[in-house]
C-alpha positions in Angstrom: -165.0 271.1 -16.6 -166.0 274.6 -17.6 -164.2 277.0 -19.4 -164.3 280.7 -20.7 -162.1 283.2 -22.4 -161.3 287.0 -22.2 -159.8 289.0 -24.7 -156.9 291.3 -22.7 -154.4 293.8 -23.8 -151.9 291.0 -23.8 -154.1 288.4 -25.8 -156.8 286.1 -25.5 -156.9 284.6 -21.8 -158.5 281.2 -21.2 -159.6 280.1 -17.8 -161.0 276.6 -16.8 -162.8 275.7 -13.6 -164.0 272.4 -11.7 -166.9 272.6 -9.2 -164.5 273.9 -6.6 -162.7 276.5 -8.4 -160.4 277.7 -11.2 -158.1 274.9 -12.1 -156.2 276.4 -15.2 -155.7 279.9 -16.5 -153.3 280.7 -19.4 -152.6 283.1 -22.4 -153.6 281.6 -25.7 -151.2 283.1 -28.0 -152.5 284.5 -31.1 -155.8 282.7 -30.9 -159.0 285.2 -30.9 -162.0 285.2 -28.9 -163.9 284.4 -32.1 -161.9 281.3 -32.5 -162.7 280.2 -29.2 -166.3 281.3 -28.5 -167.9 278.1 -29.5 -165.8 276.1 -26.8 -167.5 278.3 -23.7 -169.2 276.4 -21.2 -169.2 279.0 -18.2 -170.3 278.5 -14.6 -170.6 280.9 -11.6 -166.9 280.4 -10.9 -165.8 281.3 -14.5 -168.3 284.3 -14.2 -166.5 285.5 -11.3 -163.0 285.1 -12.4 -163.9 287.0 -15.9 -165.3 289.9 -13.8 -162.4 290.2 -11.6 -160.0 289.8 -14.7 -161.7 292.6 -16.3 -161.4 294.7 -13.1 -157.6 293.9 -12.7 -157.0 295.2 -16.3 -159.0 298.3 -15.9 -156.8 299.0 -12.8 -159.8 298.3 -10.4 -158.7 295.0 -8.6 -155.3 294.3 -6.9 -156.3 290.9 -5.5 -158.4 288.1 -6.7 -161.0 286.2 -4.6 -162.3 283.7 -7.1 -161.9 280.2 -5.6 -159.0 278.1 -6.7 -158.5 274.5 -7.4 -155.1 274.0 -8.8 -153.8 270.5 -9.1 -150.2 269.8 -8.3 -147.6 268.1 -5.8 -147.6 269.2 -2.2 -144.4 271.0 -2.8 -146.0 272.8 -5.8 -149.2 273.6 -3.8 -147.1 275.2 -1.1 -145.2 277.4 -3.6 -148.3 278.5 -5.2 -149.6 279.5 -2.0 -146.9 281.8 -1.3 -147.1 283.1 -4.7 -150.8 284.1 -3.8 -149.5 286.2 -1.0 -147.3 288.3 -2.9 -149.1 291.8 -2.9 -149.7 293.6 -5.9 -147.1 296.1 -7.1 -144.4 294.0 -5.4 -141.8 291.2 -6.4 -140.2 288.5 -4.6 -136.9 286.3 -5.7 -137.1 282.7 -6.1 -134.7 282.5 -2.8 -137.3 284.7 -0.6 -140.2 282.2 -1.4 -137.7 279.2 -0.4 -137.1 281.0 2.8 -140.9 281.8 3.2 -141.0 277.9 2.9 -138.4 277.4 5.4 -136.2 275.6 2.6 -133.7 278.3 2.2 -131.8 276.1 -0.4 -134.5 275.2 -2.5 -134.7 278.3 -4.9 -134.4 276.0 -8.0 -137.1 273.8 -6.8 -139.2 276.8 -6.1 -138.4 277.9 -9.6 -139.6 274.6 -11.1 -142.9 275.1 -9.1 -143.3 278.4 -10.1 -143.0 277.4 -13.9 -145.5 274.7 -13.6 -148.2 277.1 -12.0 -151.5 276.2 -14.0 -153.2 279.4 -13.0 -151.2 282.2 -14.2 -151.7 285.9 -13.5 -154.3 284.9 -10.8 -151.9 283.0 -9.0 -149.3 285.7 -9.5 -146.0 283.6 -10.7 -145.2 287.1 -13.0 -144.1 288.6 -9.4 -141.3 286.2 -9.1 -137.8 287.5 -10.3 -134.1 286.2 -10.0 -132.1 287.2 -7.1 -130.1 289.9 -8.8 -133.7 291.4 -10.1 -133.3 290.0 -13.5 -136.9 289.1 -15.3 -136.6 285.4 -15.3 -138.8 283.1 -17.6 -142.6 283.4 -17.7 -145.0 280.8 -19.3 -146.8 283.6 -21.1 -143.5 285.2 -22.2 -141.2 288.0 -21.0 -143.0 290.7 -22.9 -146.2 289.9 -21.0 -144.5 289.6 -17.5 -143.1 293.1 -18.2 -146.3 294.4 -19.1 -148.0 293.0 -16.1 -145.3 294.4 -13.7 -145.4 297.9 -15.3 -149.3 297.7 -15.1 -149.1 296.9 -11.4 -146.4 299.9 -10.9 -143.3 298.0 -10.8 -140.6 300.2 -12.1 -138.4 297.9 -14.6 -135.0 299.3 -16.2 -134.3 298.0 -19.5 -130.5 298.2 -20.6 -128.8 296.5 -23.6 -131.9 294.3 -24.1 -131.9 293.2 -20.8 -134.8 293.9 -18.2 -133.8 294.3 -14.6 -135.7 295.6 -11.4 -134.2 298.3 -9.2 -135.1 296.2 -6.2 -134.2 299.1 -3.7 -136.4 301.5 -5.7 -139.7 299.7 -6.6 -142.4 302.4 -6.9 -145.9 302.3 -7.1 -147.0 304.2 -10.5 -150.0 303.5 -12.1 -150.8 303.3 -15.8 -153.6 304.6 -17.9 -156.8 302.4 -17.4 -157.1 299.6 -19.8 -160.0 299.3 -22.2 -161.4 296.0 -23.3 -162.7 294.2 -26.4 -165.0 291.9 -24.6 
């Protein structure tokens, strides 16, 4: 197993790879790069992943091309495949993904598979919302989901401590480029 880390505007991001591709990518909470740098064991795949993440956060990359090797059930794999097809700056509801899978009544199962996505951000589960436009759960936290969607130009309206997307008025708006610590 290979592992590396990147300080991002949203905190430390950890990504792991097999010989075939990235198998896990998560935000590490309050840990710092210095806390983890001794654990690094990089390979060509983690190096490519790190470069693509830097480009993404700098506003220079909209899609990831790093090889992936997620582990999950056949259904989970099919959901994650649909997530990977959601374009930068757009969102889809759980119901829309269920329809993409020809399982229109499986939106709850899609939500479960979305929540078990082991490769957050790179397989963009943050681009999935509730059918009413609500920002539903995200393993990295709703604040990170909101930041990522704003970074991608998705307009999110906040009212009374709730964040909702005006699905009919999703616009392309770019934020300032982000600077990196590492």
